Structure formats: C-alpha cells, structure tokens
N, C-alpha and C positions, 0 to 999 in steps of 0.2 A: 429382256430378250426381244430381238427384232422381229417384226412381222415379215411376211414374205415380200411385201412391197418395199419395206425399208431395206431389206437385204438386197433386193434388185437395184435400188438406187445407190446404195453404198458401193456395190460391186461395179456399177456402171461408172460412177465417178472415179473409182480406183483404176478402172480400165483406161480412162482418159489420161490420168497422170502417168500410167505405165506405158502408154502408147500402144495398148492392145487393141489394134484395129479390128481383128476378128471378133473379139468379145463385144465391142461397140456395135458393129454391124449386125451381129446376131441378136442384139437387144432392141433393135428398132424395126419399124414397118418399112416396106418398100417405098411408101409415099411420105416418109419422114419430112417434117419441116422443122428446121432449127433456125430460129430468129435470134441473132446476136444484136441486141439493142445498140444502136449507134454504129453498127457495122453491117455485115452481110446477112442475108437470109439464104440458107441452103435448102433446096427442095429436092427430095428424092435420094434414095440410098446410093446411087452411082455418084452423084455430086458430093454426097457426104464422104464417100470413100476417097475421092480425089482430094477433098479439102483436108482430110485427116492425114493423108500421105504428105501433103504440103506442110503440115504442122511439125513434122519430125525434124527438129533443128539441132538435135544433139544435146539439148538442155536436159537437166535432171529436175524432176518435179516432186514436191512433197505435198500431200493433201491433208488438210485439217478441216474436218466437218464440224461446224458449230451447232447447227440445227437441221433436223430432218422432220418435216411434217407431211404425213400422208393421210389422204382421205379418199376412199373409193378409188377412182381412176385418175386422181390428181395428186401431185406431190410438189413440195418446195424443199430445196436443199440449199443451205448457204454455208460459207466457210472461207478459208484462206488457202491459196495455192502459193507455195514458195518455189521459186524457179532459180536454178543455178546454172550458169552457162559454163562452157569449157575453160574459161579464164577465171572461174571462181566468183564471178559477179553475181550477186543475188538481187532478185526482184520479188515483190510480194503483191499478190492480187486478191482482193476481196471479191467474192462471187455470190450470186444468187441465181439458181436455176429453177424454173417452173416447168413441170412435166405433165403431159397428158398421155395416159395409156390408151391404146386402142380398145374399144368396147368389145370387140369380137375375138381378138387374138390375145390370149392370156400372156401377160408379162411383156408385151411389146410396146415400146415407146413410139408414139405417133407425132408428138410435138414437144419441142423444147424452146423455151424463151430464156435467154441468158443475159444477165447484167454482170459486167466485169469492170472493176475499177482498180487501177494500180494504186497501192497505198505506200 
C-alpha cells in the first residue's frame, strides 16, 4: 500500500505523461523551481505553465516507474518514459527526479531536479 506522499508523486508523474497541466500546476508551489540538469531551470509557476504548454507536441507517452523513495519532505522517483510520435517512431528515456515538498503547504512540490537520458 502506498503512503500519501508516494501516491502524490505517482499521480504527479502520471499527470506529466498525460499532459494534465492543471493537475501539475495544482501540485506545485507558486515559487516552484524545476532544474533539468544539462538543460533549463524553470522558476515560478507562470514560467512552468508556459513550458508545459510548449511541451505538448502530440506524442504519446507511457510511464514505467522503477523506484520511488520517499522520506519526510523529500522523494526520488526513477523509471523509463516511452514516447511514440504520430509517425509511430518510438524513443525511450531513463529518468530520475528528486523532489522537495514545501514545509508549510501540505502536499505541494517546491523543487524538482530532473536527470533525463535517452536510452
């Protein structure tokens, strides 16, 4: 049985692959920081919303979570994302996300550090 935090992070990751922008934005603080190692750092919920809208490229995604480790206000989730574009081409990405929850707002993510590699 999943803990409350494990459920939060599973649902958050599922919202990403489904492109559920409302669910993603409802899960983060206004001052969210998302650092994509080797790529951009997004600061603030408005910039996150803009970035999420730009990610909608019509591809279909499938999520495979391998490990989810939660401890207090921190968590790490890793797994594989399978992407299929409209021509049927598939790509696969291994990811690891590290999360920090806001100490004062229950269940709100304030920081994400993402490592993503195409495999």
